[in-house]
C-alpha positions as CSV (number, residue, x, y, z in Angstrom):
1,M,0.0,0.0,0.0
2,P,1.5,3.4,-0.9
3,D,2.1,6.0,1.8
4,S,-0.9,8.0,0.5
5,A,-3.1,5.3,1.9
6,F,-2.1,6.3,5.4
7,I,-3.0,10.0,4.6
8,R,-6.4,8.8,3.5
9,N,-7.0,7.7,7.0
10,G,-6.3,11.1,8.6
11,S,-3.5,13.5,9.4
12,V,-3.3,13.7,13.2
13,A,0.3,14.5,14.2
14,L,0.7,11.6,16.6
15,A,-0.5,9.0,14.2
16,A,1.6,10.5,11.4
17,A,4.7,10.2,13.6
18,V,3.9,6.5,14.2
19,G,3.4,6.1,10.5
20,L,6.8,7.5,9.8
21,V,8.4,5.1,12.3
22,L,6.7,2.2,10.7
23,A,7.4,3.2,7.1
24,G,11.2,2.6,6.7
25,L,12.7,1.4,3.5
26,S,10.9,-0.4,0.8
27,G,11.9,-3.9,-0.2
28,A,10.9,-6.5,-2.7
29,S,8.1,-8.9,-1.9
30,A,9.0,-12.5,-1.3
31,Q,7.0,-15.7,-0.8
32,L,4.8,-15.5,2.3
33,P,5.6,-17.6,5.3
34,S,3.6,-20.8,5.7
35,N,1.1,-19.9,8.4
36,W,3.6,-18.9,11.1
37,P,5.6,-22.1,11.7
38,E,7.1,-20.8,15.0
39,L,3.6,-20.5,16.5
40,G,3.0,-24.0,15.2
41,T,6.0,-25.2,17.4
42,I,4.5,-23.5,20.4
43,E,1.1,-25.1,19.6
44,A,2.8,-28.5,19.2
45,D,4.4,-28.1,22.6
46,G,0.9,-27.9,24.2
47,A,-0.3,-24.3,24.0
48,R,-3.5,-23.1,22.4
49,V,-3.0,-20.6,19.6
50,S,-5.3,-18.2,17.7
51,A,-3.6,-16.1,15.1
52,L,-4.5,-14.1,12.1
53,A,-3.0,-11.4,9.8
54,I,-4.6,-9.7,6.9
55,D,-3.8,-7.1,4.2
56,L,-5.7,-4.0,5.2
57,E,-6.0,-2.8,1.6
58,T,-7.3,-6.0,0.0
59,G,-8.6,-7.9,3.0
60,R,-6.5,-10.9,1.9
61,T,-5.6,-13.3,4.6
62,L,-1.8,-13.5,4.9
63,A,-1.3,-16.0,7.7
64,Q,-3.6,-17.8,10.1
65,R,-3.6,-20.5,12.8
66,N,-6.9,-21.3,14.4
67,P,-8.1,-17.8,13.8
68,S,-11.6,-18.4,15.2
69,A,-10.5,-20.1,18.5
70,R,-11.6,-18.0,21.4
71,L,-9.1,-17.7,24.2
72,I,-8.3,-15.5,27.2
73,P,-7.1,-12.2,25.6
74,A,-5.7,-10.5,28.8
75,S,-5.0,-6.8,28.2
76,L,-5.9,-7.0,24.5
77,S,-9.4,-6.2,25.9
78,K,-8.1,-2.6,26.1
79,L,-8.3,-2.3,22.3
80,Y,-12.0,-2.5,22.6
81,T,-12.1,0.1,25.3
82,A,-10.0,2.5,23.3
83,A,-12.0,2.1,20.2
84,G,-15.3,2.4,22.0
85,A,-14.2,5.5,23.9
86,L,-12.9,7.2,20.7
87,R,-16.1,6.4,18.8
88,H,-18.4,7.8,21.6
89,W,-16.5,10.9,22.8
90,G,-14.0,11.7,20.1
91,P,-10.2,12.2,20.5
92,E,-10.5,15.7,21.9
93,H,-13.0,15.0,24.7
94,R,-12.0,16.2,28.2
95,F,-13.4,15.0,31.5
96,V,-14.3,17.6,34.1
97,T,-14.0,17.5,37.9
98,R,-15.6,20.3,39.9
99,L,-15.6,21.9,43.4
100,L,-19.1,23.1,44.3
101,G,-20.5,25.1,47.2
102,A,-22.2,28.2,48.3
103,E,-20.8,31.5,47.1
104,P,-18.0,32.6,49.5
105,T,-18.8,35.4,51.9
106,G,-16.8,38.6,52.1
107,D,-14.6,37.2,54.8
108,G,-13.7,34.1,52.8
109,R,-16.1,31.6,54.3
110,I,-18.3,29.0,52.6
111,D,-21.4,28.5,54.6
112,G,-22.2,24.8,54.1
113,D,-20.5,21.9,52.5
114,L,-17.7,21.8,49.9
115,V,-18.5,19.2,47.3
116,M,-16.0,17.6,44.9
117,L,-18.1,16.3,42.1
118,G,-16.3,13.4,40.4
119,G,-16.5,13.4,36.6
120,A,-15.1,9.8,36.1
121,D,-11.8,11.3,34.8
122,P,-9.6,8.1,34.6
123,D,-6.4,10.2,34.8
124,L,-7.3,12.4,37.7
125,G,-4.5,12.9,40.2
126,R,-3.5,14.8,43.2
127,E,-1.9,17.5,41.1
128,E,-5.3,18.3,39.6
129,L,-6.8,18.5,43.1
130,R,-4.0,20.9,44.0
131,T,-4.9,23.0,41.0
132,M,-8.5,23.3,42.2
133,V,-7.4,24.1,45.8
134,A,-5.3,26.9,44.4
135,A,-8.3,28.3,42.4
136,L,-10.4,28.1,45.5
137,R,-7.8,30.0,47.5
138,A,-7.5,32.6,44.7
139,R,-11.2,33.4,45.3
140,G,-10.3,34.2,48.9
141,V,-11.8,31.1,50.5
142,A,-10.2,30.2,53.8
143,H,-12.9,28.4,55.8
144,V,-15.6,25.8,55.0
145,S,-18.2,25.7,57.8
146,G,-19.7,22.3,56.7
147,D,-18.3,19.0,55.5
148,L,-16.0,18.0,52.7
149,I,-18.1,15.7,50.5
150,I,-16.6,13.5,47.8
151,D,-19.4,12.9,45.3
152,E,-19.0,9.7,43.2
153,S,-22.7,9.5,42.3
154,L,-22.0,9.8,38.5
155,L,-21.4,6.0,38.5
156,G,-22.7,5.2,41.9
157,R,-20.9,2.9,44.3
158,I,-18.9,0.5,42.0
159,E,-18.8,-3.0,43.4
160,C,-15.8,-5.1,42.7
161,Q,-16.2,-7.8,40.1
162,T,-12.8,-9.2,39.3
163,R,-11.0,-11.4,42.0
164,D,-8.1,-9.0,42.2
165,R,-10.1,-6.0,43.1
166,C,-12.3,-7.9,45.5
167,E,-9.3,-9.2,47.4
168,A,-7.7,-5.7,47.3
169,R,-10.5,-4.2,49.4
170,A,-8.9,-5.9,52.5
171,Q,-5.2,-5.9,51.4
172,S,-2.9,-5.6,48.5
173,S,0.8,-5.8,47.6
174,Y,0.2,-4.3,44.1
175,A,-1.0,-1.2,42.4
176,F,-2.8,-2.6,39.4
177,D,-5.9,-3.7,41.4
178,G,-7.1,-0.3,42.5
179,P,-10.8,0.1,43.2
180,L,-12.9,2.1,40.8
181,S,-14.8,5.4,41.5
182,A,-16.0,8.4,39.5
183,A,-14.1,10.4,42.1
184,G,-11.0,8.4,42.4
185,I,-7.4,9.7,42.0
186,D,-4.0,8.3,41.1
187,Y,-5.6,5.2,39.6
188,G,-7.0,4.1,42.9
189,S,-3.6,4.0,44.5
190,L,-1.4,5.8,47.0
191,E,2.3,6.7,46.5
192,V,5.2,6.2,49.0
193,T,8.6,7.7,48.7
194,I,11.6,5.9,50.4
195,R,14.8,7.9,50.9
196,P,18.0,6.3,52.4
197,N,19.6,7.8,55.5
198,A,23.0,9.4,55.3
199,K,24.3,6.7,57.7
200,T,24.5,3.0,57.1
201,G,22.3,1.0,59.5
202,Q,19.9,3.8,60.1
203,E,16.2,3.8,59.2
204,A,15.3,5.2,55.8
205,T,12.7,8.0,55.5
206,V,9.3,6.8,54.4
207,R,6.7,9.4,53.3
208,L,3.3,9.3,51.8
209,A,2.2,11.7,49.1
210,P,1.1,14.3,49.6
211,A,3.2,15.1,52.7
212,H,1.6,14.6,56.1
213,L,-1.2,12.5,54.8
214,P,-2.7,11.1,58.0
215,E,-3.6,7.7,56.6
216,P,-2.7,4.9,56.0
217,Q,-0.5,4.6,59.1
218,I,3.0,3.2,58.4
219,R,4.1,0.1,60.2
220,G,7.6,-1.2,60.0
221,H,10.8,0.4,58.5
222,V,13.4,0.2,55.8
223,R,17.0,-0.1,56.7
224,T,19.9,1.8,55.0
225,V,22.6,-0.5,53.9
226,P,26.1,0.2,52.4
227,A,26.2,1.9,49.0
228,D,27.1,-1.4,47.3
229,G,24.2,-3.2,48.8
230,A,21.0,-4.4,47.1
231,L,17.7,-2.6,46.9
232,A,14.9,-4.8,48.4
233,L,11.5,-3.4,49.4
234,W,8.3,-5.0,50.5
235,L,5.0,-3.1,50.9
236,R,1.5,-4.3,51.7
237,R,-1.5,-2.1,52.3
238,E,-4.1,-3.4,54.7
239,T,-7.6,-2.0,55.3
240,P,-9.1,-3.6,58.5
241,D,-12.8,-3.7,59.3
242,A,-12.2,-1.2,62.1
243,G,-9.6,1.4,62.4
244,P,-7.4,3.3,59.9
245,P,-5.8,1.6,56.9
246,L,-2.2,0.4,57.4
247,L,0.8,0.3,55.2
248,H,3.3,-2.5,56.2
249,I,6.8,-1.9,54.9
250,S,10.2,-3.5,55.3
251,G,13.4,-4.0,53.4
252,Q,16.6,-2.2,52.6
253,I,17.9,0.6,50.5
254,P,21.6,1.4,49.7
255,R,23.1,4.6,51.1
256,G,23.3,7.3,48.4
257,H,20.5,5.6,46.3
258,A,18.1,8.0,44.6
259,P,14.6,8.2,46.3
260,V,12.4,5.3,45.3
261,K,8.7,5.6,44.7
262,R,6.3,2.7,45.1
263,S,2.5,2.6,44.7
264,R,-0.1,0.4,46.3
265,S,-3.8,0.2,45.7
266,V,-6.2,1.7,48.3
267,G,-9.2,-0.1,49.8
268,D,-11.7,2.7,49.0
269,A,-10.9,5.1,46.1
270,A,-13.3,7.9,47.0
271,A,-12.4,7.8,50.7
272,H,-8.7,8.1,49.7
273,T,-9.6,11.1,47.5
274,G,-11.2,12.7,50.6
275,R,-8.1,12.2,52.7
276,V,-5.8,13.7,50.1
277,L,-8.1,16.6,49.2
278,R,-8.6,17.5,52.9
279,Q,-4.8,17.5,53.4
280,L,-4.3,19.7,50.3
281,L,-6.9,22.1,51.5
282,R,-5.2,22.3,54.9
283,A,-1.8,22.9,53.3
284,G,-3.3,25.5,51.0
285,G,-4.8,27.5,53.9
286,V,-8.4,26.3,53.7
287,R,-9.9,25.0,56.9
288,V,-12.8,22.6,56.8
289,S,-14.8,22.5,60.1
290,G,-16.9,19.4,59.4
291,E,-16.0,15.8,58.6
292,T,-15.1,14.1,55.3
293,R,-17.8,12.1,53.7
294,V,-18.3,10.0,50.5
295,R,-21.7,10.3,48.7
296,S,-22.6,7.7,46.2
297,E,-26.2,8.6,45.5
298,A,-27.2,11.7,43.5
299,D,-28.4,14.7,45.5
300,T,-30.9,16.9,43.8
301,A,-29.8,19.9,45.9
302,I,-26.5,19.9,44.1
303,G,-28.1,22.0,41.4
304,E,-28.3,24.9,43.8
305,L,-24.6,25.0,44.4
306,H,-22.1,27.2,42.6
307,E,-19.1,26.0,40.7
308,L,-16.1,27.3,42.7
309,A,-13.3,25.6,40.8
310,R,-12.9,23.1,38.0
311,V,-10.2,21.1,36.3
312,E,-10.3,19.6,32.8
313,S,-8.4,16.4,31.9
314,A,-6.0,15.9,29.1
315,P,-7.7,15.1,25.7
316,L,-9.0,11.5,25.5
317,A,-6.5,10.6,22.8
318,E,-3.6,11.4,25.2
319,Q,-5.2,9.5,28.0
320,L,-5.6,6.4,25.8
321,R,-1.9,6.6,24.9
322,R,-1.1,6.4,28.7
323,M,-3.6,3.6,29.2
324,Q,-2.2,1.5,26.4
325,H,1.5,2.1,27.0
326,Y,1.2,1.3,30.8
327,S,-1.6,-1.2,30.3
328,N,-3.5,0.7,33.0
329,N,-6.4,-1.4,34.3
330,Y,-8.0,1.4,36.3
331,M,-8.2,3.7,33.3
332,A,-9.6,1.0,31.1
333,D,-12.4,-0.2,33.4
334,L,-13.4,3.3,34.5
335,L,-13.7,4.3,30.8
336,T,-15.8,1.2,30.2
337,L,-18.2,2.0,33.0
338,H,-18.5,5.6,32.1
339,L,-19.1,4.9,28.5
340,A,-21.8,2.3,29.3
341,H,-23.4,4.7,31.7
342,E,-23.8,7.3,28.9
343,L,-25.0,4.7,26.4
344,N,-27.4,2.9,28.9
345,G,-28.6,5.9,30.9
346,A,-27.8,4.2,34.2
347,P,-24.8,2.6,35.9
348,L,-24.1,-1.0,34.9
349,A,-21.9,-3.8,36.4
350,L,-18.5,-4.0,34.8
351,S,-19.3,-7.2,32.9
352,E,-22.5,-5.7,31.4
353,A,-20.7,-2.5,30.6
354,A,-17.9,-4.4,28.8
355,D,-20.4,-6.3,26.8
356,L,-21.6,-3.0,25.2
357,L,-18.1,-2.6,23.8
358,M,-18.8,-5.7,21.7
359,E,-21.9,-4.3,20.1
360,G,-21.7,-5.0,16.4
361,R,-18.2,-6.6,16.8
362,K,-19.0,-10.2,17.5
363,S,-17.7,-12.4,14.6
364,D,-20.3,-14.5,12.8
365,T,-18.0,-17.5,12.9
366,A,-19.7,-20.3,14.8
367,T,-17.4,-21.7,17.4
368,E,-17.8,-23.7,20.6
369,T,-17.2,-20.6,22.7
370,A,-19.0,-17.3,22.1
371,A,-17.1,-14.0,22.1
372,L,-17.1,-12.5,25.5
373,L,-15.7,-9.4,27.0
374,D,-16.1,-9.3,30.8
375,S,-14.1,-6.2,31.6
376,G,-12.4,-3.3,29.7
377,S,-9.0,-4.0,31.2
378,G,-8.5,-7.7,30.8
379,L,-8.3,-8.4,34.5
380,S,-11.3,-10.8,34.1
381,V,-10.1,-14.2,33.1
382,S,-13.6,-15.2,31.8
383,S,-13.2,-13.0,28.7
384,K,-12.9,-15.0,25.5
385,L,-11.8,-13.5,22.1
386,S,-10.3,-14.9,19.0
387,A,-7.7,-13.5,16.7
388,R,-10.5,-12.9,14.2
389,D,-12.5,-10.9,16.7
390,L,-9.5,-8.7,17.4
391,V,-8.6,-8.3,13.7
392,D,-12.2,-7.3,12.9
393,L,-11.9,-4.5,15.5
394,L,-8.6,-3.4,14.0
395,V,-10.0,-3.4,10.5
396,T,-13.1,-1.4,11.5
397,T,-11.0,1.2,13.3
398,Y,-8.6,1.5,10.4
399,D,-11.5,2.2,8.1
400,D,-12.7,5.2,10.2
401,P,-10.6,8.2,9.1
402,A,-11.8,10.3,12.0
403,L,-10.6,7.9,14.7
404,F,-7.8,5.7,13.2
405,P,-5.0,8.3,13.7
406,S,-5.7,8.6,17.4
407,F,-6.2,4.9,17.8
408,L,-2.9,4.1,16.1
409,G,-1.2,6.8,18.0
410,S,-2.2,5.2,21.3
411,L,-0.4,1.9,20.5
412,P,3.2,1.4,21.7
413,V,6.0,1.0,19.1
414,P,8.5,-1.5,20.5
415,A,11.5,0.7,19.9
416,F,10.0,3.3,22.3
417,S,8.1,1.1,24.7
418,N,8.9,0.2,28.3
419,S,6.9,-3.1,27.9
420,G,8.9,-6.2,28.5
421,Q,6.5,-8.0,26.2
422,L,7.6,-5.8,23.3
423,R,11.3,-5.5,23.9
424,G,13.7,-7.6,21.9
425,G,13.6,-8.6,18.3
426,D,15.3,-7.1,15.3
427,T,14.8,-3.7,13.6
428,L,11.7,-4.9,11.7
429,W,10.0,-5.8,14.9
430,Q,11.3,-2.7,16.8
431,R,10.3,-0.1,14.3
432,R,7.6,-1.5,12.0
433,I,4.7,-2.5,14.4
434,A,2.4,-0.6,16.7
435,A,0.7,-3.0,19.0
436,K,-0.9,-3.8,22.4
437,T,0.3,-6.7,24.5
438,G,-1.4,-8.8,27.1
439,W,-0.2,-11.4,29.6
440,L,-1.4,-13.4,32.6
441,S,0.0,-16.1,34.7
442,E,-3.3,-17.5,36.2
443,P,-5.4,-19.6,35.8
444,V,-3.3,-20.3,32.7
445,G,-0.4,-18.5,31.0
446,V,-1.4,-15.9,28.4
447,R,0.8,-14.1,25.9
448,A,-0.9,-12.0,23.3
449,V,-0.1,-9.2,20.8
450,A,-2.4,-7.4,18.4
451,G,-2.0,-4.3,16.3
452,Y,-0.7,-2.9,13.0
453,A,2.5,-3.5,11.0
454,R,4.1,-1.9,7.9
455,T,5.7,-4.3,5.6
456,L,8.9,-3.8,3.6
457,S,6.8,-3.2,0.4
458,G,4.9,-0.4,2.2
459,R,1.6,-2.3,2.9
460,W,-0.4,-2.1,6.1
461,I,-1.4,-5.3,7.8
462,A,-3.5,-6.0,10.9
463,F,-2.6,-8.9,13.1
464,A,-3.6,-10.6,16.3
465,I,-1.9,-13.5,18.1
466,V,-3.2,-15.0,21.4
467,L,-1.4,-17.9,23.2
468,N,-3.0,-19.7,26.1
469,G,-1.7,-22.5,28.4
470,T,-4.1,-25.4,29.0
471,E,-5.5,-27.1,32.0
472,K,-2.9,-29.9,31.7
473,R,-0.1,-27.5,30.9
474,P,-1.1,-24.1,32.3
475,A,2.3,-22.4,32.2
476,L,3.7,-20.7,29.1
477,A,7.4,-20.3,28.8
478,R,7.8,-16.5,28.4
479,R,10.9,-16.3,26.2
480,P,10.0,-19.0,23.7
481,S,6.5,-17.7,23.4
482,L,7.5,-14.1,22.8
483,S,10.3,-15.2,20.4
484,A,7.9,-17.2,18.3
485,I,5.5,-14.2,18.0
486,R,8.3,-11.9,17.0
487,Q,9.9,-14.3,14.5
488,D,6.6,-15.1,12.7
489,V,5.4,-11.4,12.6
490,T,8.9,-10.3,11.4
491,S,8.9,-12.9,8.7
492,L,5.6,-11.6,7.4
493,I,6.8,-8.0,7.5
494,A,9.9,-9.0,5.4
495,A,8.1,-11.2,3.0
496,Y,5.0,-9.2,2.0
């Protein structure tokens, strides 16, 4: 396909840049590889494989292996989330978070409650809260006589559905399983900074962000070891039934080591937002007399309040790039729930919301397992998609000139990605594909890649490869699996 075919699909700068990266030098077409033999080796070794690649100009199938077999897709689910969000809101859409209350009096007092109205911004962070506090202070506000209310009513109280998030309500040693809320911040997680002491053997300094955050309470300590020692940290957040949340921490950090930041999910996203916002208000010179409360049901009286401050998110296209590059589960599932709410007119459970992303995108191919998307992130292991399902989505998005540039621009290019699933391979792999990866280790191993590639002859192809372990052989050897994917895709790029 000539370069002009890319121009036909739009001229957004980000996608144009990706297109240049994928273009490279032209080469002569050779005979096509025989249906990805390296993947055949992985399949013969006991893995399940679903793979498909097509020419986006002609629709010709270039390579395939069980293309209609539906397997666990892991984070390839995020491709559906990105496409659905772009189609509904458009790439320039921005989410808005507001501070509401009574008009301040002449002496800088708000008589009544101060309400943070969550807008389900998936990328909202404490810096945005700090911006709103500064705007409030610029209006002369110094005292709130009522409560600080964190209003998450846009999506209501979101119940956990995936095992990871349900378990994380009580405790977690990870950041990817943060709870969801229309008023959550920092992806449902808290951040800790560890700084070594100047003296070996002394305790390192451990601080929550923002500074002086009262909860969770920190238990344990990190020891400073000699400069040539190893960095070893262990953190677990616990939220007991009664009492404040706790952060258990232990380990060691070498003397002279740069400060280390670690994140752990919180037990309640909206409650965490309340703690952070209250601390930022206090630090900014705004005193709140009442307590901090979370409100999950809509309050009709909110229409009588004034907008005191607001913050708008980055454009959706930019947020999707962050979501795809870091495979951010919080962003993907919050976007899924928000989108479904607008399409349905009422909050839905995550599995129901994710199913809306499949509207009009379920392949007609009859298989023993129906296409199923149970979350927008891929955390749910009950999702089942085939390579054909995924390629159908890639084709439909490619054919939409208003959305394809932003969709393509959201996908990582291996040469510039921090993903271990994309690293490695030769120049063809590194600079001629833009793709999303997915992996899981339970209940079976999953390795998956799907996206677009530019061949040596200048043609555009869409491809999807999903590998799953089986009940008898659940594990997938990481290196051989990824090597097989890279080799077969690279052979196709070189040959076609």
